[in-house]
C-alpha positions in Angstrom: 0.0 0.0 0.1 1.0 3.6 -0.5 1.6 6.4 2.2 1.2 4.0 5.0 2.2 6.4 7.6 -0.2 8.9 6.4 -2.9 6.2 6.6 -1.8 5.8 10.4 -1.8 9.5 11.2 -5.2 10.0 9.6 -6.5 6.8 11.4 -5.4 8.0 14.9 -7.0 11.2 14.2 -10.4 9.7 13.4 -10.1 7.2 16.4 -9.6 9.8 19.1 -12.7 11.7 17.8 -15.7 11.1 20.2 -18.3 8.8 19.1 -20.7 6.1 20.2 -17.9 3.8 20.5 -16.2 6.1 22.9 -19.4 6.8 24.8 -20.3 3.0 25.5 -16.6 2.4 26.6 -16.6 5.1 29.0 -19.9 4.1 30.6 -18.8 0.6 31.0 -15.5 1.6 32.4 -17.0 4.0 34.8 -19.6 1.5 35.9 -17.8 -1.9 35.7 -14.2 -0.8 35.9 -11.0 -1.7 33.7 -12.4 -5.3 32.6 -15.8 -3.8 31.4 -13.9 -1.2 29.2 -11.5 -3.8 27.7 -14.4 -6.2 26.9 -16.3 -3.4 25.3 -13.3 -2.5 23.3 -12.7 -6.2 22.3 -16.3 -6.2 20.9 -15.7 -3.0 18.9 -12.5 -4.5 17.4 -14.5 -7.6 16.3 -16.9 -5.5 14.5 -14.1 -3.5 12.9 -12.8 -7.0 11.6 -16.1 -7.8 10.3 -16.2 -4.5 8.5 -12.8 -5.1 7.0 -13.8 -8.4 5.4 -17.1 -6.8 4.2 -15.1 -4.2 2.2 -13.0 -7.0 0.7 -16.1 -9.1 -0.1 -17.8 -6.1 -1.5 -20.5 -6.3 1.0 -19.9 -2.7 2.3 -20.4 -1.5 -1.4 -23.8 -3.0 -1.7 -25.0 -1.5 1.7 -23.8 1.7 0.7 -25.5 1.6 -2.9 -28.7 0.0 -1.4 -30.8 2.9 0.1 -33.0 0.3 1.6 -30.3 -1.8 3.4 -28.5 1.4 4.4 -31.7 2.7 6.1 -32.4 -0.6 7.8 -29.1 -1.0 9.3 -29.1 2.6 10.2 -32.6 2.5 12.0 -31.7 -0.5 13.8 -28.4 0.9 15.2 -30.2 4.1 16.1 -32.9 2.1 18.1 -30.0 0.0 19.7 -28.3 3.3 20.8 -31.4 4.7 22.0 -32.0 1.6 23.9 -28.6 1.7 25.6 -29.0 5.4 26.3 -32.5 5.2 27.8 -31.3 2.1 29.8 -28.2 4.3 31.3 -30.6 7.0 32.2 -33.0 4.8 34.1 -30.1 3.4 36.0 -29.6 6.7 37.8 -32.8 6.0 39.7 -31.0 2.8 41.3 -28.2 2.9 43.6 -24.6 2.9 42.3 -23.2 -0.7 42.2 -21.6 -1.5 45.4 -18.2 -2.9 45.5 -19.7 -6.3 46.9 -21.8 -6.6 43.8 -19.1 -5.8 41.3 -17.8 -9.3 41.0 -21.2 -10.7 40.5 -21.8 -8.1 37.7 -18.5 -8.7 36.1 -19.7 -12.4 35.4 -21.8 -11.0 33.0 -19.1 -9.8 30.9 -20.5 -11.0 27.5 -23.0 -7.9 27.8 -20.0 -5.7 27.5 -18.6 -7.3 24.3 -22.1 -7.4 22.9 -22.5 -3.6 23.6 -19.2 -2.7 21.9 -19.9 -5.1 19.0 -23.3 -4.1 18.1 -22.7 -0.4 18.6 -20.1 -0.4 15.9 -21.4 -3.1 13.7 -24.8 -1.6 13.4 -23.3 1.9 12.4 -23.5 1.9 8.6 -21.3 5.2 8.7 -18.4 2.8 9.6 -19.0 0.7 6.6 -19.0 3.9 4.4 -15.8 5.0 6.2 -14.1 2.0 5.4 -15.3 1.9 2.0 -14.3 5.4 0.9 -11.3 6.0 3.2 -9.2 2.7 2.7 -9.1 2.6 -1.0 -7.3 5.9 -1.0 -4.3 4.3 0.2 -4.4 1.3 -2.2 -1.3 0.6 -4.4 -2.9 -0.5 -7.8 0.3 -2.8 -8.6 -0.5 -4.9 -5.4 -3.4 -7.3 -4.6 -5.9 -5.0 -3.0 -7.3 -7.7 -0.5 -3.9 -7.9 1.2 -3.7 -4.1 1.5 -7.2 -4.0 3.0 -6.3 -6.6 5.5 -3.2 -4.6 6.6 -5.1 -1.5 6.8 -8.0 -2.9 8.6 -5.9 -4.8 11.2 -3.8 -1.5 11.6 -6.8 0.3 12.3 -8.0 -2.2 14.7 -4.5 -1.9 16.5 -4.5 1.7 16.8 -8.1 1.8 18.3 -7.0 -0.9 21.0 -4.0 1.0 21.7 -6.0 4.3 22.0 -8.7 3.0 24.1 -6.3 1.2 26.6 -4.8 4.6 27.2 -8.3 6.0 27.5 -9.5 3.4 29.8 -6.3 3.8 32.0 -6.8 7.4 32.2 -10.5 6.9 33.3 -9.1 4.4 35.9 -6.5 6.8 37.3 -9.7 9.3 38.2 -11.5 6.2 39.7 -11.9 7.5 43.2 -13.3 10.8 42.1 -15.5 9.0 39.4 -16.9 6.4 41.8 -18.5 9.0 44.0 -22.2 8.3 43.9 -23.0 12.0 42.8 -20.3 12.3 40.2 -21.3 8.7 38.8 -24.8 9.8 38.5 -24.1 12.9 36.8 -21.6 11.1 34.2 -24.4 8.2 33.6 -26.8 11.0 32.9 -24.5 12.8 30.5 -23.6 9.3 28.8 -27.2 8.5 28.4 -28.0 11.9 26.7 -24.9 11.5 24.3 -25.9 8.0 23.4 -29.5 9.0 22.7 -28.0 12.1 20.8 -25.9 9.9 18.5 -28.9 7.7 17.9 -30.9 10.7 16.6 -27.7 11.9 14.5 -27.4 8.3 13.1 -31.1 8.2 12.3 -30.9 11.5 10.2 -27.7 10.4 8.4 -27.5 10.2 4.6 -25.4 8.1 2.3 -22.3 9.9 1.1 
């Protein structure tokens, strides 16, 4: 592929921009700790892997070209984000999870993975992004599928690195963040942000 380091630089700039993935990772890290955040990121990366293979297989092109498919995925994704946002807002009424209950809650680790996975997979703008962004760095003299794989896994690796640092940063502020009043405020903001992203996604158009 051509301009690999330019691709890395552009990818980092895009990854650090706040989005639904950041919102759900923040929520799960603050509520369930380091493991909750990492499992969410693992789900996100698995979805990115699917997006990469979808580009190689031409599925992303079909989604982008089909107004119906794009809309179906878009609205399912928006509904799921609204569900997560409303669920977060409703949780404010309940007591903040106590330390004694944390181990029990953490056994339900599959839900963190599922939230990260579905939040990313059901966002058709990610498919559009992969379909329009990655080809700009393709070297026509080399097999495109191998270059797509390299860029896709590079993007996933950069995503993991960024979110690990982000999760560690949140954990460093753990004592302050775990105060009941502060946690309720953050949960409220996160819920509003998730619903906001859902509304934005619902009104997104194909590019």
